[in-house]
C-alpha positions in Angstrom: 117.7 -12.2 223.6 114.7 -10.1 224.1 114.9 -7.1 226.2 113.1 -7.0 229.5 109.4 -6.4 229.4 108.0 -3.0 230.6 104.3 -3.2 231.4 101.9 -1.0 229.6 100.5 0.4 232.9 103.8 1.9 234.1 106.5 4.1 232.7 110.2 4.5 233.4 111.7 7.8 234.6 112.0 10.3 231.7 109.6 8.5 229.4 106.0 8.2 228.5 103.8 5.7 226.6 102.8 6.7 223.1 100.1 4.1 222.7 101.5 3.0 219.3 101.5 -0.6 218.2 102.9 -2.0 215.0 105.0 -4.6 213.2 108.1 -2.5 212.7 111.6 -3.9 213.2 113.1 -4.6 216.6 115.3 -1.5 216.8 113.2 0.8 214.6 112.1 4.2 215.8 108.8 6.0 215.5 108.4 9.8 216.1 106.1 10.6 218.9 106.8 14.4 219.3 109.4 16.9 218.5 112.8 16.3 220.1 111.7 12.9 221.6 113.1 9.5 220.9 110.9 6.4 220.5 112.0 2.9 221.0 110.1 -0.2 219.9 110.6 -3.1 222.3 110.7 -6.7 221.4 107.5 -8.7 220.9 105.5 -9.3 224.0 104.5 -12.9 224.3 102.6 -14.3 227.3 103.9 -11.7 229.8 101.0 -9.3 229.1 98.4 -12.0 228.5 98.8 -12.0 224.7 99.4 -15.5 223.3 102.5 -16.0 221.2 102.5 -16.8 217.5 101.8 -14.6 214.6 100.1 -11.9 216.6 103.1 -10.5 218.4 102.6 -7.0 219.8 105.2 -4.4 220.2 105.2 -1.6 222.8 106.3 1.9 221.9 107.8 4.3 224.5 108.8 7.9 224.0 112.2 8.5 225.5 114.0 11.7 226.0 117.4 12.4 224.5 119.1 11.7 227.8 117.9 8.1 228.1 120.8 5.7 227.2 118.9 2.5 227.9 117.6 1.6 224.5 118.8 2.3 221.0 116.7 4.8 219.2 116.8 7.1 216.3 116.2 10.9 216.5 113.4 11.9 214.3 111.1 14.8 214.6 107.4 14.8 214.0 107.6 17.7 211.6 110.0 15.8 209.3 108.4 12.4 209.3 104.7 12.4 210.1 103.1 15.8 209.6 105.3 18.4 207.9 105.1 21.7 209.6 105.3 23.6 206.3 103.8 21.8 203.3 105.8 22.3 200.1 102.5 22.9 198.3 100.4 24.7 200.9 103.0 27.4 201.7 103.5 28.7 198.1 99.7 28.5 197.5 99.0 30.5 200.6 101.6 33.1 199.7 100.3 33.5 196.1 96.8 33.7 197.4 97.8 36.5 199.9 99.4 38.4 197.0 96.2 38.1 194.9 94.0 39.2 197.8 96.2 42.2 198.5 96.1 43.2 194.9 92.4 43.0 194.6 91.5 44.7 197.9 93.5 47.9 197.2 91.4 49.0 194.1 88.1 47.7 195.5 88.4 49.8 198.7 89.5 52.9 196.8 85.9 53.9 196.2 84.6 52.9 199.6 82.2 55.4 201.0 83.1 55.0 204.7 86.1 56.5 206.4 87.3 53.0 207.5 87.2 51.7 204.0 89.3 54.7 202.9 91.8 54.0 205.7 92.0 50.4 204.6 92.7 51.4 201.0 95.5 53.8 202.1 97.1 51.1 204.2 96.8 48.2 201.7 98.0 50.4 198.8 101.0 51.7 200.6 104.5 50.5 199.5 105.5 49.3 202.9 102.5 46.9 202.9 103.7 45.3 199.8 107.2 45.1 201.1 105.9 43.5 204.3 104.1 40.8 202.2 107.4 39.8 200.5 109.2 40.0 203.9 106.6 37.7 205.5 106.9 35.2 202.7 110.7 35.0 203.5 110.0 34.9 207.2 107.8 31.8 206.9 109.7 30.2 204.0 111.3 26.8 204.1 114.7 28.0 202.8 116.4 31.1 201.6 116.3 29.9 198.0 112.6 29.3 198.2 112.0 32.7 199.8 114.0 34.5 197.1 111.8 32.8 194.5 108.4 32.9 196.1 108.5 36.5 197.4 108.8 38.1 193.9 106.3 35.6 192.5 103.8 36.6 195.3 104.3 40.3 194.5 104.0 39.7 190.8 100.6 38.0 191.3 99.5 40.9 193.4 100.5 43.4 190.7 98.6 41.5 188.0 95.4 41.2 190.2 95.8 44.9 191.2 95.7 46.2 187.7 93.1 43.6 186.6 90.8 45.0 189.3 91.6 48.5 188.1 90.7 47.4 184.5 87.5 45.9 185.7 86.6 49.3 187.3 87.1 51.0 184.0 90.4 52.9 184.7 92.1 51.9 181.4 89.3 53.0 179.1 89.6 55.9 176.7 87.5 57.4 173.9 87.8 56.0 170.5 87.8 59.5 169.0 88.3 62.5 171.2 86.4 64.8 168.8 83.4 62.4 168.7 82.6 60.9 172.2 79.5 59.3 170.7 81.8 56.6 169.2 82.3 55.1 172.6 85.4 54.0 174.5 87.8 51.1 174.2 90.5 49.6 176.5 93.9 51.2 176.4 95.8 47.9 176.3 99.2 49.5 175.8 98.9 51.5 179.0 97.5 48.5 180.9 100.3 46.2 179.7 103.1 48.8 180.4 102.0 49.2 184.0 102.0 45.5 184.7 105.3 44.9 183.0 107.0 47.8 184.9 105.7 46.8 188.3 106.3 43.1 187.8 109.9 43.9 187.0 110.0 46.0 190.2 108.5 43.1 192.1 111.2 40.7 190.9 114.0 43.2 191.6 112.8 44.1 195.1 110.9 40.9 196.1 114.0 38.7 196.2 116.0 40.9 198.6 112.9 41.3 200.8 112.3 37.6 200.9 116.0 37.0 201.8 115.7 39.6 204.5 112.7 37.9 206.0 114.5 34.6 206.0 117.5 36.2 207.7 115.3 37.8 210.3 114.4 34.3 211.7 117.9 34.0 213.1 118.3 34.6 216.8 121.6 36.4 216.6 121.9 40.0 217.6 123.0 41.0 214.1 119.6 39.9 212.7 118.1 43.0 214.2 118.8 45.0 211.1 116.6 42.7 209.1 113.8 42.8 211.7 113.5 46.6 211.7 113.6 46.8 207.9 109.9 46.9 207.2 109.1 49.5 210.0 112.0 51.6 208.7 110.5 51.4 205.1 107.2 52.5 206.6 108.8 55.5 208.4 110.5 56.7 205.3 107.4 56.4 203.1 105.1 58.0 205.7 107.5 61.0 206.2 107.6 61.5 202.4 103.8 61.2 202.0 103.1 63.6 204.9 105.4 66.2 203.4 104.1 66.0 199.8 100.7 64.4 199.6 99.0 65.0 202.9 97.8 68.6 202.1 96.1 67.3 199.0 94.6 64.1 200.4 92.5 65.4 203.3 92.3 64.8 207.0 91.7 61.0 206.8 94.9 60.4 204.8 96.8 62.7 207.2 95.6 60.9 210.3 96.2 57.5 208.7 99.8 58.2 207.7 100.5 59.9 211.1 99.3 56.9 213.0 101.3 54.6 210.7 104.4 56.6 211.3 103.9 56.5 215.1 103.3 52.8 215.0 106.4 52.1 212.9 108.6 54.1 215.2 107.2 52.3 218.2 107.8 48.9 216.6 111.4 49.8 215.8 112.0 51.0 219.4 110.4 47.8 220.8 112.5 45.5 218.6 115.7 47.4 219.6 114.9 47.2 223.3 114.0 43.5 223.0 117.3 42.7 221.2 119.3 44.6 223.8 117.6 42.7 226.7 117.9 39.3 225.0 121.5 39.8 224.2 122.2 40.9 227.8 120.5 37.8 229.2 122.3 35.6 226.8 125.6 37.2 227.7 125.0 36.7 231.4 124.2 33.0 230.9 127.3 32.5 228.8 129.5 34.1 231.5 127.8 32.1 234.2 128.5 28.9 232.2 132.1 30.0 231.5 131.5 30.4 227.8 133.0 33.6 226.2 130.3 35.8 224.7 130.1 36.9 221.2 
């Protein structure tokens, strides 16, 4: 028996028309939007003016989870039609970001403008590289993928960083110190040692930072410690630089590091306040619903 016909010009409570037509099975389901259910009705014969025969048309309706009238299968749009995070695009984007960060640091080092010097100080800071690995984990598809992709991203950044420095002539030395006329050559041992050391550091530190970014996506109150990790790293680094390097780097560096320190402290305070407010609201809702809080 065919189910009752629902005309295309009207909708039932709690549903909307998708405008999809196809030859799928009677009880098959097609995703229309996230967290919605889609039911395919039986072929429409002469009720809607379409002649019967081989050209049967099926009507698709998007139904909410609470609609018990028709069998349907829960499927999300992100998992079936258009993946929200492509398994190829996400790693490619992360590796590209690492390469761009690695190139920009040395290129901006010789910038003549104060803004270029500020950008160099920010992009070459350790907390910026830590933030890159953290963001890779924050946007990753899984914890395992984040632990693998974050150090790979940092390693690409290290290679491009020192490749840019090599292109700018920072690893060249005289062939003979007593006779500069013989010219210069590339000091490959120093170049390779820098890349190997910092790639090992990227692997050792990138994986924990990627996992921290993945854990920061959780909504629980305990994930706050992961969310404030990068601002905390920035605070520690800026305090150290202001104490040891600021007198030698000039006013631009001092102002940049001071503003970065103030911004990091502000971010930590904002995240803590937000977590307290969110946890309080959740607790009140749980008590109102009769559910014991955490």
